[in-house]
C-alpha positions as CSV (number, residue, x, y, z in Angstrom):
1,M,22.8,19.2,6.1
2,R,22.4,17.2,3.2
3,A,20.4,19.0,0.1
4,G,19.0,17.8,-3.0
5,P,16.8,15.0,-4.2
6,A,18.6,12.3,-2.7
7,A,18.4,14.1,0.6
8,A,14.4,14.7,0.4
9,F,13.7,11.5,-0.6
10,D,15.7,9.7,2.1
11,R,14.0,12.3,4.3
12,L,10.5,11.2,3.2
13,Y,11.5,7.8,2.7
14,T,12.6,8.0,7.1
15,R,9.2,9.6,8.1
16,Q,6.9,7.3,6.0
17,A,8.3,3.9,5.3
18,A,7.5,1.8,8.7
19,S,3.8,3.6,9.3
20,L,2.9,2.4,5.6
21,T,4.4,-1.3,5.8
22,R,2.0,-1.4,9.2
23,Q,-0.8,-0.1,7.2
24,A,-0.3,-1.8,4.2
25,F,-0.1,-5.2,6.7
26,L,-3.8,-4.1,7.6
27,L,-4.3,-4.2,3.7
28,C,-2.9,-7.4,2.8
29,G,-2.5,-8.9,5.8
30,H,0.6,-10.2,4.6
31,R,3.7,-9.1,6.5
32,R,6.5,-9.7,3.2
33,L,3.7,-8.1,0.9
34,A,2.5,-5.0,2.9
35,E,7.1,-4.7,2.8
36,R,7.3,-5.7,-1.1
37,A,4.2,-2.9,-1.2
38,V,6.0,-0.6,0.7
39,V,9.3,-0.7,-1.4
40,Y,7.9,-1.2,-4.5
41,A,6.3,2.6,-4.0
42,F,9.4,4.2,-2.9
43,H,11.2,2.7,-5.7
44,R,8.4,4.3,-8.0
45,A,8.5,7.2,-6.0
46,W,12.5,7.5,-6.6
47,E,12.4,7.1,-10.5
48,R,9.8,9.7,-11.1
49,W,11.4,11.7,-8.6
50,P,11.3,15.2,-10.1
51,E,6.9,14.4,-10.4
52,V,7.2,13.5,-6.6
53,A,9.1,16.4,-5.3
54,V,6.5,18.7,-6.5
55,D,3.4,17.1,-5.9
56,P,1.3,18.7,-3.1
57,D,1.6,15.9,-1.2
58,P,4.6,13.1,-1.6
59,A,3.6,11.1,1.1
60,G,-0.2,11.1,0.1
61,W,1.5,9.5,-3.7
62,V,3.5,7.3,-1.8
63,R,1.1,6.0,0.2
64,A,-1.7,5.9,-2.7
65,A,1.1,3.5,-4.4
66,A,1.6,1.1,-1.8
67,H,-1.9,0.3,-0.9
68,D,-2.6,0.1,-4.6
69,Y,0.0,-2.4,-4.7
70,A,-0.8,-4.4,-1.4
71,L,-4.3,-4.4,-2.4
72,S,-3.9,-5.7,-6.0
73,P,-6.1,-8.6,-6.5
74,W,-3.4,-10.4,-8.4
75,H,-2.0,-11.9,-5.0
76,Q,-4.7,-13.8,-4.3
77,L,-3.4,-16.2,-7.1
78,V,-0.3,-16.7,-5.0
79,P,-0.9,-20.0,-3.4
80,G,-1.1,-19.4,0.5
81,R,-2.2,-15.5,0.1
82,R,-6.0,-15.8,-0.1
83,G,-7.5,-14.7,3.5
84,G,-4.2,-13.3,4.9
85,E,-1.9,-14.9,7.5
86,P,-3.7,-13.9,10.7
87,R,-2.1,-17.0,12.6
88,A,1.1,-15.0,12.6
89,V,-0.4,-11.7,14.9
90,P,-0.9,-12.3,19.0
91,P,-4.9,-13.6,19.7
92,E,-5.9,-10.4,20.7
93,D,-5.0,-8.8,17.7
94,R,-6.6,-11.7,15.4
95,G,-10.0,-11.1,15.1
96,L,-9.6,-7.4,14.3
97,L,-7.5,-8.4,11.1
98,E,-9.4,-11.5,10.2
99,A,-12.5,-8.9,10.1
100,L,-10.4,-6.3,8.3
101,L,-9.6,-9.2,5.8
102,S,-13.3,-9.7,5.2
103,L,-14.3,-6.2,3.7
104,P,-14.5,-5.6,0.4
105,R,-10.9,-4.2,-0.8
106,C,-13.0,-0.7,-1.2
107,Y,-14.6,-0.4,2.2
108,R,-11.2,-1.8,3.8
109,R,-9.0,1.0,1.9
110,S,-11.2,3.6,2.9
111,L,-11.7,2.4,7.0
112,V,-8.2,2.6,6.9
113,L,-7.1,5.7,5.3
114,H,-10.3,7.6,7.1
115,D,-10.1,6.1,11.1
116,G,-6.5,4.9,10.9
117,V,-4.5,7.1,9.1
118,G,-7.0,10.3,9.8
119,L,-7.3,11.4,6.6
120,R,-10.8,13.8,6.2
121,L,-13.4,12.7,4.3
122,P,-13.1,14.2,1.1
123,E,-9.2,13.3,1.0
124,T,-10.3,9.7,1.7
125,A,-12.5,10.2,-1.4
126,A,-10.0,11.9,-3.2
127,E,-7.4,8.6,-2.5
128,T,-9.7,6.2,-3.2
129,E,-10.9,7.8,-6.7
130,A,-15.1,8.1,-5.2
131,T,-17.0,11.0,-4.6
132,T,-17.1,12.1,-0.5
133,R,-20.9,10.5,-0.8
134,A,-19.7,6.9,-1.8
135,A,-16.5,6.8,0.6
136,A,-19.1,8.0,3.2
137,L,-21.0,5.0,2.8
138,R,-18.3,2.5,2.3
139,I,-16.7,3.6,5.9
140,L,-20.4,3.3,7.5
141,H,-20.9,-0.3,6.1
142,A,-17.2,-1.3,6.9
143,R,-17.9,0.2,10.5
144,T,-21.3,-2.1,10.2
145,C,-20.1,-5.2,9.2
146,L,-16.4,-4.8,11.9
147,A,-19.3,-4.7,14.6
148,A,-20.7,-8.0,13.6
149,R,-17.7,-9.7,14.2
150,L,-15.8,-8.1,17.1
151,P,-18.2,-7.5,20.5
152,G,-16.5,-4.5,21.2
153,L,-17.4,-2.5,18.7
154,A,-21.0,-3.9,18.2
155,E,-21.2,-2.4,22.0
156,T,-20.4,1.0,21.2
157,A,-23.3,3.7,19.9
158,P,-22.7,3.6,15.9
159,R,-21.6,7.5,16.1
160,D,-18.8,6.6,18.4
161,R,-17.4,4.0,15.8
162,G,-15.1,5.8,14.4
163,A,-12.9,7.4,17.3
164,L,-13.1,3.0,18.7
165,L,-11.5,2.0,15.5
166,T,-8.9,4.6,15.2
167,G,-7.7,3.6,18.8
168,L,-8.1,-0.3,17.7
169,L,-6.0,0.7,14.1
170,R,-3.2,2.3,15.8
171,D,-2.8,-0.1,18.7
172,F,-2.4,-2.9,16.3
173,A,-0.4,-0.8,14.1
174,A,1.9,0.8,17.1
175,G,2.1,-3.2,18.3
176,H,3.8,-4.9,15.1
177,P,7.5,-3.7,14.1
178,A,7.9,-3.1,10.5
179,K,11.1,-4.1,9.0
180,T,12.4,-1.4,6.5
181,C,16.1,-0.7,5.3
182,S,18.4,2.2,4.8
183,P,17.0,5.0,2.5
184,A,20.3,4.4,0.7
185,A,20.3,1.1,0.0
186,L,16.6,1.8,-1.1
187,R,17.9,3.9,-3.8
188,A,20.4,1.9,-4.9
189,S,18.4,-1.4,-5.0
190,G,15.9,0.8,-6.9
191,E,18.3,1.8,-9.4
192,R,19.7,-1.6,-10.1
193,R,16.0,-2.5,-10.7
194,T,16.0,0.5,-13.6
195,R,18.5,-1.0,-15.3
196,R,17.3,-4.1,-15.7
197,W,14.0,-3.1,-16.7
198,T,16.1,-0.9,-19.2
199,W,18.1,-3.7,-20.8
200,A,15.1,-6.5,-20.6
201,A,13.5,-3.7,-22.9
202,Y,16.5,-2.8,-25.7
203,A,16.8,-7.0,-25.4
204,L,13.2,-7.3,-26.4
205,V,13.5,-4.2,-28.9
206,A,16.7,-5.9,-30.8
207,T,14.9,-9.6,-30.6
208,A,11.8,-8.1,-32.2
209,V,14.2,-6.4,-35.1
210,S,16.3,-9.4,-35.5
211,T,13.2,-11.5,-36.2
212,I,11.6,-9.0,-38.7
213,T,15.0,-8.9,-40.5
214,A,15.1,-12.9,-40.6
215,V,11.6,-12.7,-42.0
216,A,11.8,-10.0,-44.4
217,V,15.2,-11.9,-45.7
218,L,13.4,-15.1,-45.4
219,T,10.2,-13.9,-47.5
220,G,11.9,-11.3,-49.9
């Protein structure tokens, strides 16, 4: 059996990539953006693997990075991304996705973490950088908003909505295949990305030094 950093990273990717892609899709409503969010998160994890490997929860570290990327408001500036792509999902799932995307981002994330992923309330609060009370209020408000749009949820008693949403979110995720690559290919692409950024940084520094030198010569 292989050992070492690459093997540990590959195991994490194999176990988490597909489910993270589905979570990201629930958060942003775009398949390709969800896939990019997961690739970005694992690239970051591989770049910082000595830190991630000793984190108490490496899966949580990657999940937070993927969720941050998927929910970044900058993506809304790209034409065609605002409001997600609910028409790309089957009609029976469209209502749930549209309802989720109507929620504020922090409510959507808290709901997916708690009712979808299954994190406990304190863990959800920690991952969303909120107090436990604030996280609880976000989840309750999110459930109320979804109940106003989903008839089946509206007919359910408030205390039972969490369990029903857990089933709905997991059924939704299970019905949507997640496109992933091999962990070795992902590590290789991440290393190429790091090299490109490194050379770009060197080029920028060299340009700045040349400009400063030229200005000094001309003004001296």
